[in-house]
N, C-alpha and C positions, 0 to 999 in steps of 0.2 A: 803811706799809712801802715803797711805791713811792719815796718821797722818800729813805728810808734806803738802799735798794738802788741808786738812782741816785748818791747821794753816795759810797757805797762804791766804785762803778765809777770815779767821778771820782778818788778817792784812789789807787786801784790804778794808773790811767793816769798819775797824777802821779808815782808812785814808780817806775814801770817806765821809767827813763831809763838812758842809757849809763853814767853815773857810778855810779849805785846798783848796776847789774848787775855792773860790774867789781869793786866792793867785795864784793858778795855772793859772786861766784865765787872771789875771793881768800880769803875766810873759809872757804868750803867746802873748797877744795883746799889750804889751808895745812898741815893735818896730813900730807898726802901729801908735800909739800915737806920738812916737818920729819923725815919718815921717813928721807930720804936723808942727813940730818945725823947722826942718832943710830943708824942701823942697825948700825954697827960698834963702838959704844961700850958695848953691853950684851950679856949672855949671855941667850939666849932658849931656853926649853924647848918652848914652844907658840906657834903663830901668834897666838892670842888675846892673848898677852902683848905682842906687838908693837903690836897695836891699842890696848891700854890704855896702853902707854908713850907713845903719841903725845900723850896728854892729861895728862901728868904735869907739864907746865910752865905757861906763861902762860895757856893756854886755860882750864884748870880754875880758876886763881886769879882771872882777870879775866872769867870767864863772865858774871856778872850785868851788869857795865857794858858788855860787848860787846853783849849782847842789848838793853839800854836804848838804846845809841847807834845801833842799826840803823835806828830810825824816829823815836824821840822827839826827836832833835835837830831834825828838820824842824818839829815842832810848837813846839819851843822858839823857833825863828826866827820862827814866825808870831806867837807871843805877844809876843816882844820887839819886833817891828815893827808891832804893833797891827793885824795883818791880820784878826783875829777881828771887829773892829768892822765891817769891810766884808763879811766872810763871813756874818754873822748877818742882813744885809739881804736875802740871797738864799736862805738856808736856815735853818730853825729851829735854834737853837744845840744843843739836845739831840741832834738827828739828826747835826749836824756833828761833835760830839764823839764820839758813839757810833760813827760811821763810822770815825773814826780809831782807836778802840780795836779795832774789828774788823780793820782792815787791819794794825795793829801786831801783833795776836795772830797773824794768819795769816802775816805775813812772818817773825816771830821763830820760829814753830813750824817753818816750812818750812826756813829757813836752818839752825837748830840740828839739825833732823832730818838734813838732807843733810850737814851738817858731820860727823856721826857715821857715817851709813850708807855714803856713798861711800868714805871711808877704810876702813871695815869690809870692804867688798867688795874693796878693794885689798889689804888685809892677809891676808884669809882665802882669796882665790882667785887674785889676780894674783901676789903675792909667792911663794907655793909653786910656781906654774906656771913662773915664770922663775927660781926658786931665788935670789931676791935676798937672802935671809938664811939663814945656816946655823943650824940648830937643834941644841942639845946634848942629850945624854942626862942625865937628872936625877942619876944616880950617888948615889942616896939623899939628895940635897939636897931640902929641903922646897919643893914647888911652891906659889907664892902664889896659891891660888884666891881669887877675889874675889866680892863680892855680885853677883847677877844671872847668874853663871855656872851657877847651877842651871838656867837656861833652855836651856843647851846640850843638855840631854837631849831637847829638842824638835827639835834640828838647828841647824846654824850659821846658816842664813838666818832662821828664825823668831827666834832670839836677836837677830840683827842688827836685824831690823825692830822687835821689841818694845823693845829697849834704846834704839834711836835714837828711837823714839816717846816713850819716857820722858824722854830728854834734851830732846826737842822740847817736851813739855808744861812742863817746868821752865823752859826758855827763854821760852816764852810767858808764864808767870806772872811771871818777873822783868821782862820787857819791859813787861807791863801794869802792874806795880807802879810802875815808873819813870814811865810815861806819865801815869797817874792822879795821881801826886804832882805832876808838872809842871803838870797841869791845876788842881790844888787850891792849890798853894803860890805865894806871891809870890816867894820866893827860889828861882828855878828852878834855879840852879846847884847849890844844896844838894839840891834834889829829885832831880836827875840821879844823884847819888852815894849817896843813901840806900839803894837796893837793894844796892849794893856793900858799904856799911858794915854793913848787916843781915847779909849773907852772911859777912863777915869776923868780926864780933862773935859770930855764932852758932857759927862754926867754932872760934873761940878759947874761947868759954865752954864748949862741950861737951868740949874737950880738957882744960880746967882741972878740970872735975868728973869726968873719967874716963868720959865717955859719948860717945866718938868715933863710935860706931855711929849716933848721931842727929845727926851733924854735917851742916850744909847741903851742904858740898862733897862729903863721902863719899856722901851720898844720891844725888848725880848722877854723880860720878866715883869709884867705890869702890875704886880701886887702892891707897889709902894704908893700909888695914887688911885683915886677913884676912876671909874670907867670913862674912857675917852673914845672918840670915833676911831675906828680901826685904821683909817688913812693916816692918822698921826704917827703910827708906828712905822709907816712906810718911808717917812721923811729921813730919819737917820739911816735906815737900811739902804736907800738909794744913794745917799751921800757917801756911805762907806763903799758901795758898789762902784761909784765913780772913782774914788781914790784907788781902789784895787785895779780897776781897768786901766787907769793912767799908769800905774806901776808896771802892769803887765805889758803895756805898749812900750814902756821904757826898757823893760827887760828884753823884749823882742828886738829892739833897735841896738842893744849893746851886746847881745849874746855872742856874736862872732869875735868881739874884741876882749871878752872876759876869759879869765883863767888861763892866760897865756904865760 
């Protein structure tokens, strides 16, 4: 365990550089910048609708590949440059690879959590305080309640924490999906995009069969359909968790024969 803990610290120190921090901060605050682009283009009845609208574009579409690229590209470079041949001389390969999985999971969870939570605080507390958006009366128009809004009964802040944690967990799974594939596959470019393809095909397939409520994208960003029971979002999550678990078991079984 000491070797693993030391290697995790090494990986974290390697990742905490100026370039990465700038990228991470840009991702976290991009939805707030996007707010100022769209705030006058839509009619809003509730402040929660502003928050959900921030993720109706590229973020929800490219979420898996964004999570994969946060960390996995660094390991991609190591494999491409045969750095692992030198790394295994100073640390056992299983510890080296697992430390990267831990750091990747942590970074992707924290970034995807903050990418949701900080804009949530902005939309629910700062926007009303400074009246940055005018809210309209519904005038008998149907209000589009979405999945997870059931949690608003607990209060705005608990909703924000729970929902952001949910997105963080999904971000962590997709990031792990991509990293383990890059560790396993020889065609690393293909491996990088498989999580994104899985996400798109799953979304397309559920739409074709009329089961949008089980769509991978809707399970994370539920603004595309009306409110569903929260358990429906768990189905694609657990399916993805099974896929990632199987891949990690496969990696554990092959680690000693890899990179020789």
